Structure formats: C-alpha cells, structure tokens
N, C-alpha and C positions, 0 to 999 in steps of 0.2 A: 555495590560501591563504586561509583564513578568519579573520575576528577578531570575537570578541564584545565589542562596545563598550559597550554602556549595556543595563542593567535595572531598571526601575521600574514598581514595583506599583500597581495601580489598584482603584479599588472594582470587585469583583466584580458583573457583572450578573445574577445567579442565585444561589440557594441552591448551595452547593457549588463554584462558579466563581470563578475569579480571571482577571482580565485584566492582562497586564504587555506592558510595551514593550521590545521587543528589538530591537537595532542590528546588523546584519551587514555587513562588509564582504568582496566576492569579487572575486579576482584575475582579470582578463580575460587571455586567450590566443588563440592562433589555432586553438584546438580548440573554443573555447568562443563561442557565439554571446550576444548578449545576451538572448535568451528563455530560453537554458540558464541564464545567471549571475542573472536574477530568479528563475528557479524553484529553485535551489540556494539563494539567500540566504533565499526563503520557507520551504523545506522546513526549512534548518537553524535557522531562527527557531522555526518551531514545535518541532521538537524540544527546543531549549534553554529553551523556556517550558515544556515538559512537565519537563523534567529540574529547574528553578528551582521550580516550583511544588509538583509533586507527587513529584518524584525517580524515579527508575527501578528497578523492579522486577525483579530477577535472576531469568530462569528461563528452562528449555531450548526455544528454540524451532526446530520441524524446518525446514530448508531444503532441499529436494531438487532436483536437476537431473543430469540425463545428458549434458549438454555438456560438452565438454573446455575451451571457453572462459569465464574468469573474467569477461568484462565484462558478460554478462547479469546476473549475480549483482551484480556490483560496483555496476551502475547503480540498481539497485534496492535498495541498503543502507539508504539514509536512510529510504524509507518502510517498511521492514520495523522499524526501531529505532523510528519515529514510532507503528507500531501498537502494538509490544510495550511498553508503559510502564504505570506506575502511574496516569497520566492522561492524558487526550487533549484536544488541540487542535481544538475544534470552532466557533471561528470565527477567521479572521486578517484583518486589515485593512492595508493599506497606508497607513502614516501620512506617510513622505517618502522620495524617493529623488534621487539625484544620482550623475552620471560624475566620478570624479575622479582628473586624473593626480597620481602621487605620484613625488618623485624618491629613488630609493631608492641608497645607496652601493655603488657596485662594478657595478649592473646597469641604471643609468640610469632614464629616467622610467618607470613602470607605470602602467597604467589599472586603477581600482577602479570595481567598482558598489558603493554604498553606500546602503543602504535600511533604514529603521524599521518596523515592523510590531506592531499592536495584536493581541495572541495571546490568546484566550480558552480557558483551561484548566479542564475539568472533571475532577474526579476520579472514580477507579474507586469503586465500592461493593462490598460483600463480600471476603472472604479468598480466594485462591488455593487450588485443590485440585491438591494437588502429583500425585496419582493420575491425574488427568483428562489425558491426553495424546491428541494428535493426531497423525498422520502422515498427508503428503501428497507424491506423487510421480508423475512423468509419463513414460510409458513414452518419449516424444519431446518433446524440450523445443527442438527446430531445427526450426520449421515455415515451411510455403513458401506465398504466396499468387499465385498463377500466372495467375488470371483475375477478371474483375469478376464473373462467376458463381460464385456461393459453392460448388456442388456440387463445381467443379474445385479447390478449395484443399485444404489439408490440415486435419484435424479435430484437436480438443484433448480429450483424454482423462485425465481424473484418475483417481488411485487413493487412496482413502482408508481409513484405519483408526483405529479409537478405542477407547480402554481403557473406555469406558463407553458404555452403551445411549444413544443420541443421535439428534438431529436434523443433518444437514450442510447450510451455505449455503455456497455457492460464488460467487465474485467475481472479475472480471478489472479490473486496474488498466493502463492505459497512459498513463503520466505521471501526471497530475491527474484523467482521466478515468475514471468507473466505470461498470462494466456488472454486473448481477446476471445470473448465468448459472443458477443454483437458488435461489431457486424461479423458475418461469416460468409462461406460460399453460399448458403442458402438463404438467408436473412440480410439483406444490405443495410436495412436499418428499422429502428422502433420509432415511431411516432406517437407522441402522448398530446392530447388534448388537455388545456388545463383543467385541473380539480378531478379529473378521470384517472381511475386507477387501472393497471393492466398488468398481467402475469408474463413473463418471460423465462422460455418461450410461451408463446400464447396457446390457449387448449388446442386449437384447430392445428396447430403445428406439431404439438405433442402427439394428436393423433395420426398424424403421418409418419411419426418415426424421430422428427426432430426433438431429441431430449439431451440434456446436458448431465451427463452421470459422471459420478466420482470414477476415479482411479483407483486401481491398487497398488500400494507400494509395501512390498514384503520388508523392506528396511526399517519402516516405522510403523509401529501398531495403532499409532493415533497422530494425528496431525492437526494443525490449527491453521485454515487458510481464511482469506480475507476476499469477499466480494465488492467491489466499486462500480458504482454508477455513477456515469458523467452524464447530464443532460445539457445540451447545447442548441442555442437559437440561432446561430450565425453560421456562414460557411466555415468549414475546416477541411483540413488535410487528412486522409485516411488515417486512423491511430496505426501502431504496429501489431501486426497478427501475434506475436510472440516477442519474448526478450526477456528484460528485467526491469526493476523498480524503476531505473533510470531512464529506459525508453520510454515509459509513462510519462515520467517528468519532462522528457525533452518535447512529447507531444502536448502536454498539458498548457507549456508556456507559447505555443502556438494559438492559443485560444484565449481571447482577453477575458479577464474574469467578472464582466459585467455579463458577457456572455453564455457563461457556464455556471452549473451547481452542481454540488456533489454529495454522494450519500455514502455510506459504508456499511455491511453485516458482515461479522464473524461468523463463521460456522466449522464444525470439526467432522474429520472424516477418520473412522476407525476400521480396522480390519476386524473380519469373523472367521 
C-alpha cells in the first residue's frame, strides 16, 4: 500500500528543470525488508514527480521475456515506467524519513516507512517519432551463475531490431546499479539497418571471446535485472560506463525524443 501525501513545487535548479518535494508512505510486511521499502518509496517518488511536472507520454514500449514467471517483469515495472516518460528524474535527495506505527481498524497496528524526497525533473526535448520503434528480446531470460569464474556462468545475448538505421546502446540495471554493456573497450558501437535484426554481442565477437556473462552474488540466491536498449539516430555524448539509474536518466535527456527509441527485457539470475 502506498500513499502520496505531499507535493510542493520548488524553484528549478537549471533551465528546463523543476524540483518538487514528494512524500511517500510504504506499508511494511514480512516479505519487505527496510532496504526494499526505502527503494520502493524512492522509485515511487521519482515516478510521481515526473508525472506531476512533465506528465506521462503514452507510447508503445516493447518488453520481451521468455520466462513463464511474471515475478521478474513485475519487479522491474517501476523502473520501466520511470524510463518511459515525458520527463526524467535527474536528481533525488532524501529530505526526511521515519518509521511510523499506524493503528488501522480491523487489522491492528501496521508499520509504515514514511519519507520525503526532493526530486529534480528535467523535461524531454523534441517530438516523438511514432515510426521509430526498437524491439529487444532475449533467447534466454533465466540465467545461472554457477561459479566465481565468469567463463562458467551463463551468457546474456540480446536480439535487437529497429525500424530506422540507427546505433544501439545496451545497458544492464540491477536495482539502482547501472552497467553499460555497449559501447565498451572492444565494441565502440552497434549499427543496425532498418528492418534487420542483430545479436549483441554478434556471433563473430562471441567466437573471439567477447561475451556478456552474469556474475555470482552469494548474498542473493536469485535476483532480477533489466536489460535496456536505446537506439539513437543523431549525434550524442557517450553514456556513463557505470553508475546508477539517475546517471542513465541524465544521459537520456541529452538525446531528443525524436532521435531515440527504447526497449526493455527483464531477466533473472540464480545461483547454482
């Protein structure tokens, strides 16, 4: 259960940006750790700030997965919504937080995490190109990390297709942590011809040893991650090689929406 309690506009820190204070309240449960509650409140505050400042642009977003379990898709839904909007949260600051017991009729006392965030939202530039679409799929969305040696773990292979001649950037999100898969030290860019599909990394590069393999995290028996593909037709500054979701957001607002298409594919990683 989540409640939006307060929205106050503040002076924007930069041209085209606006900062608002959003307060969220998240109900605790046996399945939700304090860290999970904090993350949910933060992400919900980001999404609500974007909705209030810039509105939500309704457009088709391709989310492809071959897994039969909906859990991986559901766990990344908030991130997908946040990425596909008419504005982007480029900075988030915790203002205050508290744990509050609340007495509810019929259910007894419930514990809530209550927090206020100052969220800076940058509006998108340009007009969307409805004919510019990107598709992303994974031959396998359930991957296994069986060893500390990367060569023993499953590899991630993406299949992308665009309606425009374009360059494709590929990112992996694990919670709030961002890793840029393409470009990298070996592949400067992936170019696509309109209507053609391509594997990333392509088979010739994988034969040479360039493979995206999942890592082993002993603290988590299973985790859900999100693959993000961004197709760009114009010139752009290089994306961050690693960082957070906010770093990706800051890069995305440098690309006009008419020169960009996005697609998402969730996948899970489990230990063996």
